[in-house]
C-alpha positions in Angstrom: 20.8 -13.9 -1.3 21.7 -14.5 -4.6 18.7 -15.8 -6.0 16.9 -12.7 -4.3 19.0 -10.6 -6.2 18.4 -12.7 -9.0 15.1 -12.4 -8.8 14.8 -8.9 -8.4 16.5 -8.4 -11.5 14.7 -10.5 -13.4 11.0 -8.9 -12.4 12.8 -5.6 -12.6 11.5 -3.5 -8.8 12.9 -0.3 -8.6 12.6 0.4 -4.6 12.8 4.1 -5.1 8.8 3.7 -6.1 8.0 -0.4 -6.2 6.4 -2.4 -3.0 8.4 -6.0 -1.9 5.8 -8.2 -0.1 7.9 -11.4 1.7 5.7 -13.8 2.6 7.8 -14.6 5.3 11.0 -17.3 6.4 13.3 -14.5 5.9 16.3 -16.4 7.9 17.3 -20.2 8.3 16.1 -20.9 4.7 19.5 -21.0 3.0 23.6 -19.8 3.8 23.0 -15.8 3.7 20.5 -15.2 7.0 22.5 -12.4 8.2 22.8 -10.7 4.2 18.9 -11.1 4.3 17.9 -9.7 7.1 20.4 -6.5 6.7 18.7 -6.2 3.6 15.3 -6.1 4.6 16.0 -4.2 7.2 18.3 -2.2 4.9 14.8 -1.4 2.6 12.3 -1.4 5.1 10.1 1.3 3.7 10.5 -0.4 0.6 9.2 -3.6 2.1 6.6 -5.4 4.1 6.9 -8.3 5.8 5.1 -11.4 7.2 7.2 -13.6 10.3 7.1 -17.0 9.4 8.2 -19.9 11.7 11.5 -20.2 10.5 11.5 -15.8 12.0 10.1 -17.5 14.8 12.5 -20.0 15.8 15.7 -17.3 15.3 13.5 -15.1 17.7 13.6 -18.1 20.0 17.2 -19.3 19.3 17.8 -15.5 20.3 16.0 -16.3 23.7 17.9 -19.1 24.6 16.3 -22.0 22.6 18.7 -25.3 21.1 19.4 -25.1 17.3 17.6 -27.5 15.1 19.9 -30.0 12.8 19.5 -27.7 9.8 19.6 -24.4 10.8 21.5 -22.1 9.2 21.7 -19.1 12.1 25.0 -19.7 14.0 27.0 -16.4 11.5 23.1 -14.4 12.5 23.2 -14.8 16.2 27.0 -13.9 16.7 26.7 -10.6 14.4 27.9 -7.9 16.2 24.2 -6.0 15.2 21.9 -9.4 16.2 20.2 -7.6 19.5 19.0 -4.6 16.2 18.3 -7.5 13.7 16.2 -9.6 16.2 14.5 -6.3 18.0 13.8 -5.4 14.7 12.6 -8.9 13.7 9.6 -8.8 16.7 8.5 -6.3 15.4 7.3 -7.3 12.2 3.9 -8.3 11.4 2.5 -11.5 10.9 0.0 -10.5 9.2 -1.0 -7.6 6.1 -4.3 -6.8 4.7 -4.1 -4.7 2.1 -7.5 -5.2 -0.4 -8.2 -7.3 -2.0 -5.1 -8.9 -0.7 -4.1 -10.3 2.7 -0.5 -11.3 2.9 0.2 -14.3 6.1 3.2 -16.8 5.7 0.9 -20.6 6.2 -2.7 -19.5 6.6 -5.8 -18.3 7.7 -8.7 -20.7 9.9 -12.2 -20.5 8.1 -14.2 -19.2 10.9 -12.0 -16.0 11.2 -13.6 -13.2 8.8 -10.7 -10.9 7.8 -11.4 -8.2 10.3 -11.1 -11.4 13.1 -7.6 -12.5 11.8 -6.0 -8.5 11.9 -7.2 -8.9 15.9 -6.4 -12.3 16.9 -2.6 -11.7 15.0 -2.3 -8.3 16.3 -2.2 -9.8 20.3 0.2 -12.0 19.7 2.1 -9.0 17.8 1.3 -7.1 21.1 3.3 -10.2 23.0 6.1 -9.9 20.4 6.9 -6.7 20.4 6.5 -6.5 24.9 8.9 -8.0 27.0 7.5 -11.2 28.0 8.5 -12.2 24.6 10.8 -14.7 25.1 8.5 -16.3 27.0 6.0 -16.8 23.8 8.8 -17.8 21.3 9.7 -20.6 24.0 6.8 -21.5 24.3 6.2 -25.4 23.4 5.2 -25.4 19.6 2.9 -27.4 18.0 -0.4 -27.4 15.8 -3.1 -26.0 18.8 -6.8 -26.2 18.2 -8.1 -23.0 17.5 -10.8 -22.4 20.2 -12.1 -18.1 21.2 -11.8 -19.3 24.4 -8.7 -20.3 25.4 -6.6 -17.9 26.9 -3.1 -16.5 27.6 -0.2 -18.8 25.8 -2.8 -21.2 24.4 -4.2 -19.2 22.8 -1.3 -17.2 21.2 0.2 -20.9 20.5 -3.2 -21.7 18.6 -2.9 -18.5 16.8 0.4 -18.7 15.8 -0.4 -22.7 14.3 -2.5 -21.2 11.5 -1.2 -17.8 10.4 3.0 -19.6 10.4 2.1 -23.3 10.1 -0.8 -24.5 8.8 -1.1 -26.7 6.0 -3.9 -29.2 5.7 -7.1 -28.7 7.8 -10.3 -31.6 8.4 -13.5 -30.2 7.4 -14.1 -28.9 11.1 -10.9 -26.5 11.1 -8.6 -29.0 12.8 -5.2 -28.8 11.2 -3.4 -32.0 10.5 0.3 -31.8 11.7 1.5 -35.5 9.9 1.4 -34.4 6.6 3.5 -31.6 5.0 3.2 -33.8 1.7 1.3 -33.3 -1.8 -2.4 -32.6 -1.3 -3.2 -35.5 -3.0 -1.3 -37.3 0.2 -3.3 -35.8 2.7 -5.4 -38.3 4.8 -8.9 -38.7 4.2 -11.5 -36.0 4.8 -8.5 -33.5 4.6 -7.7 -30.0 2.0 -5.2 -28.0 2.1 -6.5 -25.2 4.4 -7.7 -22.6 1.7 -9.8 -25.3 0.0 -12.3 -25.4 3.3 -15.8 -24.5 2.3 -17.3 -21.6 4.1 -14.7 -20.0 5.1 -15.1 -16.8 6.5 -12.1 -14.8 5.4 -13.1 -14.7 2.1 -13.9 -11.2 1.3 -10.2 -10.9 0.8 -7.4 -13.2 -1.1 -4.7 -15.0 1.0 -1.3 -14.2 -0.5 0.9 -17.3 1.4 4.0 -19.5 1.2 5.5 -22.2 3.8 3.7 -25.0 1.6 6.0 -26.0 -0.5 5.1 -29.7 -1.4 1.9 -27.9 -2.4 4.2 -25.5 -4.6 3.0 -22.3 -7.6 -0.7 -22.3 -7.1 -3.4 -19.7 -8.4 -6.5 -19.2 -8.0 -9.3 -16.4 -8.0 -9.3 -17.2 -4.4 -5.8 -17.6 -3.1 -2.6 -17.9 -4.7 0.5 -20.1 -3.3 3.4 -18.6 -3.6 6.6 -21.8 -1.8 7.7 -22.9 -4.7 11.0 -25.4 -3.0 13.8 -22.7 -3.5 15.5 -23.7 0.0 15.6 -27.4 -1.7 16.8 -26.3 -5.2 13.8 -25.3 -6.3 12.8 -22.2 -7.6 12.1 -18.3 -6.2 8.6 -16.8 -7.1 7.3 -13.4 -7.0 4.1 -12.9 -8.4 3.1 -9.2 -9.3 0.4 -8.5 -7.6 -1.5 -6.3 -10.4 -1.8 -7.9 -13.3 -0.8 -11.4 -11.6 2.0 -12.1 -13.6 4.9 -14.8 -12.3 8.3 -14.5 -12.1 10.7 -17.2 -11.3 14.2 -17.9 -11.0 16.3 -21.3 -9.8 17.9 -21.7 -7.3 21.4 -20.7 -6.5 22.0 -21.6 -3.1 20.2 -24.4 -1.4 19.7 -25.2 2.2 23.7 -26.6 3.3 
């Protein structure tokens, strides 16, 4: 939270007139998850966020999943407003489209148009907001291969695999789950998801995080913004109107 406050002061942001987009992983990326979630919820009118894999992990923990070794969620899960925060979080989108931009935590399948990606994200969002959300967040997670023929939980897990977990892909769009390092160390034939040729989402420019080993990576057709703040790197913001980059070094890091 201290690093976020320093970045917002450096830009600076006036939330009475400006709008702030957050590319997900609001929680479990530092020691003050509860403060961050309360802050974002309090500024809901000016902030648009998409869910990341760690946000979904918080929902799973709230539904009864066991803790992971590096979790920083205990104070949040013990907070008196925990249920209100969890309910607010599970109602946040997985994808935000505002032409020419599309904001997502991790990435998109090359076969998806933006309209199809919105429809698929909306399917999962409806489940997260509905009475069966615990079943979804407690389902085994992985890097599922996408097929439009999938139904039910396998379909939703495959959609989430791209929206919140993808980094590199094979030429046919299959996610390579074993690689989280820099692109130059990817398996032969694998490239970052946004470099796959012929992708149908290219009517828009993705803004995303998740891939910290990639770092800040800006091009005409994408904006990757995860610069490893949780590991002692920097927290990065991009002003969309002129693509000016703002960065501050991490104050907190994962304990």
